[in-house]
Chimera marker file (.cmm) of the C-alpha trace (Angstrom):
<marker_set name="trace">
<marker id="1" x="-1.716" y="-6.825" z="-9.400" r="1" g="1" b="0" radius="0.5"/>
<marker id="2" x="-4.417" y="-6.194" z="-11.970" r="1" g="1" b="0" radius="0.5"/>
<marker id="3" x="-8.067" y="-6.474" z="-10.945" r="1" g="1" b="0" radius="0.5"/>
<marker id="4" x="-11.013" y="-6.977" z="-13.265" r="1" g="1" b="0" radius="0.5"/>
<marker id="5" x="-14.655" y="-6.051" z="-12.878" r="1" g="1" b="0" radius="0.5"/>
<marker id="6" x="-16.750" y="-9.133" z="-11.986" r="1" g="1" b="0" radius="0.5"/>
<marker id="7" x="-19.742" y="-7.625" z="-13.830" r="1" g="1" b="0" radius="0.5"/>
<marker id="8" x="-18.348" y="-6.658" z="-17.227" r="1" g="1" b="0" radius="0.5"/>
<marker id="9" x="-14.755" y="-7.972" z="-17.184" r="1" g="1" b="0" radius="0.5"/>
<marker id="10" x="-13.023" y="-4.619" z="-17.833" r="1" g="1" b="0" radius="0.5"/>
<marker id="11" x="-9.870" y="-3.654" z="-15.959" r="1" g="1" b="0" radius="0.5"/>
<marker id="12" x="-10.464" y="-1.600" z="-12.827" r="1" g="1" b="0" radius="0.5"/>
<marker id="13" x="-8.831" y="1.796" z="-12.289" r="1" g="1" b="0" radius="0.5"/>
<marker id="14" x="-7.432" y="3.056" z="-8.985" r="1" g="1" b="0" radius="0.5"/>
<marker id="15" x="-9.152" y="6.023" z="-7.375" r="1" g="1" b="0" radius="0.5"/>
<marker id="16" x="-7.472" y="7.719" z="-4.420" r="1" g="1" b="0" radius="0.5"/>
<marker id="17" x="-9.693" y="9.162" z="-1.728" r="1" g="1" b="0" radius="0.5"/>
<marker id="18" x="-8.919" y="11.126" z="1.411" r="1" g="1" b="0" radius="0.5"/>
<marker id="19" x="-8.660" y="8.109" z="3.707" r="1" g="1" b="0" radius="0.5"/>
<marker id="20" x="-8.486" y="5.077" z="1.410" r="1" g="1" b="0" radius="0.5"/>
<marker id="21" x="-7.980" y="3.835" z="-2.123" r="1" g="1" b="0" radius="0.5"/>
<marker id="22" x="-10.547" y="1.990" z="-4.173" r="1" g="1" b="0" radius="0.5"/>
<marker id="23" x="-10.833" y="0.225" z="-7.525" r="1" g="1" b="0" radius="0.5"/>
<marker id="24" x="-13.621" y="1.334" z="-9.873" r="1" g="1" b="0" radius="0.5"/>
<marker id="25" x="-14.927" y="0.260" z="-13.266" r="1" g="1" b="0" radius="0.5"/>
<marker id="26" x="-15.159" y="2.865" z="-16.049" r="1" g="1" b="0" radius="0.5"/>
<marker id="27" x="-18.075" y="1.188" z="-17.807" r="1" g="1" b="0" radius="0.5"/>
<marker id="28" x="-20.378" y="0.055" z="-14.982" r="1" g="1" b="0" radius="0.5"/>
<marker id="29" x="-21.032" y="1.208" z="-11.402" r="1" g="1" b="0" radius="0.5"/>
<marker id="30" x="-18.876" y="-1.518" z="-9.754" r="1" g="1" b="0" radius="0.5"/>
<marker id="31" x="-16.538" y="-0.236" z="-6.994" r="1" g="1" b="0" radius="0.5"/>
<marker id="32" x="-14.208" y="-2.294" z="-4.800" r="1" g="1" b="0" radius="0.5"/>
<marker id="33" x="-13.256" y="-0.405" z="-1.633" r="1" g="1" b="0" radius="0.5"/>
<marker id="34" x="-10.057" y="-1.360" z="0.127" r="1" g="1" b="0" radius="0.5"/>
<marker id="35" x="-9.816" y="-1.542" z="3.879" r="1" g="1" b="0" radius="0.5"/>
<marker id="36" x="-8.541" y="1.570" z="5.569" r="1" g="1" b="0" radius="0.5"/>
<marker id="37" x="-4.771" y="1.501" z="5.810" r="1" g="1" b="0" radius="0.5"/>
<marker id="38" x="-3.392" y="0.811" z="9.268" r="1" g="1" b="0" radius="0.5"/>
<marker id="39" x="-0.511" y="2.832" z="10.640" r="1" g="1" b="0" radius="0.5"/>
<marker id="40" x="2.829" y="1.495" z="9.500" r="1" g="1" b="0" radius="0.5"/>
<marker id="41" x="4.819" y="-0.273" z="12.202" r="1" g="1" b="0" radius="0.5"/>
<marker id="42" x="8.123" y="1.116" z="13.360" r="1" g="1" b="0" radius="0.5"/>
<marker id="43" x="7.034" y="3.831" z="15.761" r="1" g="1" b="0" radius="0.5"/>
<marker id="44" x="7.457" y="7.579" z="15.475" r="1" g="1" b="0" radius="0.5"/>
<marker id="45" x="11.220" y="7.335" z="14.875" r="1" g="1" b="0" radius="0.5"/>
<marker id="46" x="10.644" y="5.585" z="11.538" r="1" g="1" b="0" radius="0.5"/>
<marker id="47" x="8.719" y="8.637" z="10.293" r="1" g="1" b="0" radius="0.5"/>
<marker id="48" x="11.233" y="11.318" z="11.328" r="1" g="1" b="0" radius="0.5"/>
<marker id="49" x="12.500" y="11.862" z="7.770" r="1" g="1" b="0" radius="0.5"/>
<marker id="50" x="9.166" y="11.351" z="6.020" r="1" g="1" b="0" radius="0.5"/>
<marker id="51" x="6.369" y="13.915" z="5.788" r="1" g="1" b="0" radius="0.5"/>
<marker id="52" x="3.826" y="11.641" z="4.065" r="1" g="1" b="0" radius="0.5"/>
<marker id="53" x="1.452" y="9.640" z="6.330" r="1" g="1" b="0" radius="0.5"/>
<marker id="54" x="1.608" y="6.401" z="4.271" r="1" g="1" b="0" radius="0.5"/>
<marker id="55" x="4.207" y="3.960" z="3.023" r="1" g="1" b="0" radius="0.5"/>
<marker id="56" x="4.458" y="0.906" z="0.793" r="1" g="1" b="0" radius="0.5"/>
<marker id="57" x="5.852" y="-2.228" z="2.372" r="1" g="1" b="0" radius="0.5"/>
<marker id="58" x="7.359" y="-5.515" z="1.245" r="1" g="1" b="0" radius="0.5"/>
<marker id="59" x="8.317" y="-8.536" z="3.329" r="1" g="1" b="0" radius="0.5"/>
<marker id="60" x="11.245" y="-10.798" z="2.524" r="1" g="1" b="0" radius="0.5"/>
<marker id="61" x="12.735" y="-13.798" z="4.260" r="1" g="1" b="0" radius="0.5"/>
<marker id="62" x="16.289" y="-12.484" z="4.687" r="1" g="1" b="0" radius="0.5"/>
<marker id="63" x="17.350" y="-14.876" z="7.441" r="1" g="1" b="0" radius="0.5"/>
<marker id="64" x="16.774" y="-18.559" z="8.122" r="1" g="1" b="0" radius="0.5"/>
<marker id="65" x="13.261" y="-19.978" z="7.912" r="1" g="1" b="0" radius="0.5"/>
<marker id="66" x="12.822" y="-20.054" z="11.689" r="1" g="1" b="0" radius="0.5"/>
<marker id="67" x="13.457" y="-16.273" z="11.940" r="1" g="1" b="0" radius="0.5"/>
<marker id="68" x="10.744" y="-13.656" z="11.293" r="1" g="1" b="0" radius="0.5"/>
<marker id="69" x="10.510" y="-11.935" z="7.922" r="1" g="1" b="0" radius="0.5"/>
<marker id="70" x="12.100" y="-8.509" z="7.407" r="1" g="1" b="0" radius="0.5"/>
<marker id="71" x="9.663" y="-5.738" z="6.466" r="1" g="1" b="0" radius="0.5"/>
<marker id="72" x="10.952" y="-3.018" z="4.131" r="1" g="1" b="0" radius="0.5"/>
<marker id="73" x="9.093" y="0.312" z="3.869" r="1" g="1" b="0" radius="0.5"/>
<marker id="74" x="9.142" y="3.131" z="1.302" r="1" g="1" b="0" radius="0.5"/>
<marker id="75" x="7.337" y="6.455" z="1.624" r="1" g="1" b="0" radius="0.5"/>
<marker id="76" x="4.381" y="6.892" z="-0.780" r="1" g="1" b="0" radius="0.5"/>
<marker id="77" x="5.562" y="10.416" z="-1.611" r="1" g="1" b="0" radius="0.5"/>
<marker id="78" x="7.661" y="10.006" z="-4.786" r="1" g="1" b="0" radius="0.5"/>
<marker id="79" x="9.701" y="13.118" z="-4.019" r="1" g="1" b="0" radius="0.5"/>
<marker id="80" x="10.585" y="11.866" z="-0.535" r="1" g="1" b="0" radius="0.5"/>
<marker id="81" x="11.240" y="8.176" z="-1.211" r="1" g="1" b="0" radius="0.5"/>
<marker id="82" x="12.418" y="7.630" z="2.386" r="1" g="1" b="0" radius="0.5"/>
<marker id="83" x="13.180" y="3.932" z="3.009" r="1" g="1" b="0" radius="0.5"/>
<marker id="84" x="13.595" y="1.938" z="6.193" r="1" g="1" b="0" radius="0.5"/>
<marker id="85" x="13.168" y="-1.584" z="7.496" r="1" g="1" b="0" radius="0.5"/>
<marker id="86" x="11.824" y="-3.234" z="10.591" r="1" g="1" b="0" radius="0.5"/>
<link id1="1" id2="2" r="1" g="1" b="0" radius="0.2"/>
<link id1="2" id2="3" r="1" g="1" b="0" radius="0.2"/>
<link id1="3" id2="4" r="1" g="1" b="0" radius="0.2"/>
<link id1="4" id2="5" r="1" g="1" b="0" radius="0.2"/>
<link id1="5" id2="6" r="1" g="1" b="0" radius="0.2"/>
<link id1="6" id2="7" r="1" g="1" b="0" radius="0.2"/>
<link id1="7" id2="8" r="1" g="1" b="0" radius="0.2"/>
<link id1="8" id2="9" r="1" g="1" b="0" radius="0.2"/>
<link id1="9" id2="10" r="1" g="1" b="0" radius="0.2"/>
<link id1="10" id2="11" r="1" g="1" b="0" radius="0.2"/>
<link id1="11" id2="12" r="1" g="1" b="0" radius="0.2"/>
<link id1="12" id2="13" r="1" g="1" b="0" radius="0.2"/>
<link id1="13" id2="14" r="1" g="1" b="0" radius="0.2"/>
<link id1="14" id2="15" r="1" g="1" b="0" radius="0.2"/>
<link id1="15" id2="16" r="1" g="1" b="0" radius="0.2"/>
<link id1="16" id2="17" r="1" g="1" b="0" radius="0.2"/>
<link id1="17" id2="18" r="1" g="1" b="0" radius="0.2"/>
<link id1="18" id2="19" r="1" g="1" b="0" radius="0.2"/>
<link id1="19" id2="20" r="1" g="1" b="0" radius="0.2"/>
<link id1="20" id2="21" r="1" g="1" b="0" radius="0.2"/>
<link id1="21" id2="22" r="1" g="1" b="0" radius="0.2"/>
<link id1="22" id2="23" r="1" g="1" b="0" radius="0.2"/>
<link id1="23" id2="24" r="1" g="1" b="0" radius="0.2"/>
<link id1="24" id2="25" r="1" g="1" b="0" radius="0.2"/>
<link id1="25" id2="26" r="1" g="1" b="0" radius="0.2"/>
<link id1="26" id2="27" r="1" g="1" b="0" radius="0.2"/>
<link id1="27" id2="28" r="1" g="1" b="0" radius="0.2"/>
<link id1="28" id2="29" r="1" g="1" b="0" radius="0.2"/>
<link id1="29" id2="30" r="1" g="1" b="0" radius="0.2"/>
<link id1="30" id2="31" r="1" g="1" b="0" radius="0.2"/>
<link id1="31" id2="32" r="1" g="1" b="0" radius="0.2"/>
<link id1="32" id2="33" r="1" g="1" b="0" radius="0.2"/>
<link id1="33" id2="34" r="1" g="1" b="0" radius="0.2"/>
<link id1="34" id2="35" r="1" g="1" b="0" radius="0.2"/>
<link id1="35" id2="36" r="1" g="1" b="0" radius="0.2"/>
<link id1="36" id2="37" r="1" g="1" b="0" radius="0.2"/>
<link id1="37" id2="38" r="1" g="1" b="0" radius="0.2"/>
<link id1="38" id2="39" r="1" g="1" b="0" radius="0.2"/>
<link id1="39" id2="40" r="1" g="1" b="0" radius="0.2"/>
<link id1="40" id2="41" r="1" g="1" b="0" radius="0.2"/>
<link id1="41" id2="42" r="1" g="1" b="0" radius="0.2"/>
<link id1="42" id2="43" r="1" g="1" b="0" radius="0.2"/>
<link id1="43" id2="44" r="1" g="1" b="0" radius="0.2"/>
<link id1="44" id2="45" r="1" g="1" b="0" radius="0.2"/>
<link id1="45" id2="46" r="1" g="1" b="0" radius="0.2"/>
<link id1="46" id2="47" r="1" g="1" b="0" radius="0.2"/>
<link id1="47" id2="48" r="1" g="1" b="0" radius="0.2"/>
<link id1="48" id2="49" r="1" g="1" b="0" radius="0.2"/>
<link id1="49" id2="50" r="1" g="1" b="0" radius="0.2"/>
<link id1="50" id2="51" r="1" g="1" b="0" radius="0.2"/>
<link id1="51" id2="52" r="1" g="1" b="0" radius="0.2"/>
<link id1="52" id2="53" r="1" g="1" b="0" radius="0.2"/>
<link id1="53" id2="54" r="1" g="1" b="0" radius="0.2"/>
<link id1="54" id2="55" r="1" g="1" b="0" radius="0.2"/>
<link id1="55" id2="56" r="1" g="1" b="0" radius="0.2"/>
<link id1="56" id2="57" r="1" g="1" b="0" radius="0.2"/>
<link id1="57" id2="58" r="1" g="1" b="0" radius="0.2"/>
<link id1="58" id2="59" r="1" g="1" b="0" radius="0.2"/>
<link id1="59" id2="60" r="1" g="1" b="0" radius="0.2"/>
<link id1="60" id2="61" r="1" g="1" b="0" radius="0.2"/>
<link id1="61" id2="62" r="1" g="1" b="0" radius="0.2"/>
<link id1="62" id2="63" r="1" g="1" b="0" radius="0.2"/>
<link id1="63" id2="64" r="1" g="1" b="0" radius="0.2"/>
<link id1="64" id2="65" r="1" g="1" b="0" radius="0.2"/>
<link id1="65" id2="66" r="1" g="1" b="0" radius="0.2"/>
<link id1="66" id2="67" r="1" g="1" b="0" radius="0.2"/>
<link id1="67" id2="68" r="1" g="1" b="0" radius="0.2"/>
<link id1="68" id2="69" r="1" g="1" b="0" radius="0.2"/>
<link id1="69" id2="70" r="1" g="1" b="0" radius="0.2"/>
<link id1="70" id2="71" r="1" g="1" b="0" radius="0.2"/>
<link id1="71" id2="72" r="1" g="1" b="0" radius="0.2"/>
<link id1="72" id2="73" r="1" g="1" b="0" radius="0.2"/>
<link id1="73" id2="74" r="1" g="1" b="0" radius="0.2"/>
<link id1="74" id2="75" r="1" g="1" b="0" radius="0.2"/>
<link id1="75" id2="76" r="1" g="1" b="0" radius="0.2"/>
<link id1="76" id2="77" r="1" g="1" b="0" radius="0.2"/>
<link id1="77" id2="78" r="1" g="1" b="0" radius="0.2"/>
<link id1="78" id2="79" r="1" g="1" b="0" radius="0.2"/>
<link id1="79" id2="80" r="1" g="1" b="0" radius="0.2"/>
<link id1="80" id2="81" r="1" g="1" b="0" radius="0.2"/>
<link id1="81" id2="82" r="1" g="1" b="0" radius="0.2"/>
<link id1="82" id2="83" r="1" g="1" b="0" radius="0.2"/>
<link id1="83" id2="84" r="1" g="1" b="0" radius="0.2"/>
<link id1="84" id2="85" r="1" g="1" b="0" radius="0.2"/>
<link id1="85" id2="86" r="1" g="1" b="0" radius="0.2"/>
</marker_set>
């Protein structure tokens, strides 16, 4: 996903903060703050092999349409790369 500044039209860059990420423009003062990330589902057992507090997720319909989607997770720490699904 690529976001653009609504003021000047330049591409926004990602800035990582302590508790959240945000998109900022290099040429004007526009900043788009993202919502704070919720805890990833899966309980404490899902995090046993991962020392990073955040994960990426992706949902796919792996079963029939009347079944819930499967959520796949990957640790944000590139060196860890722990994966699991829910």
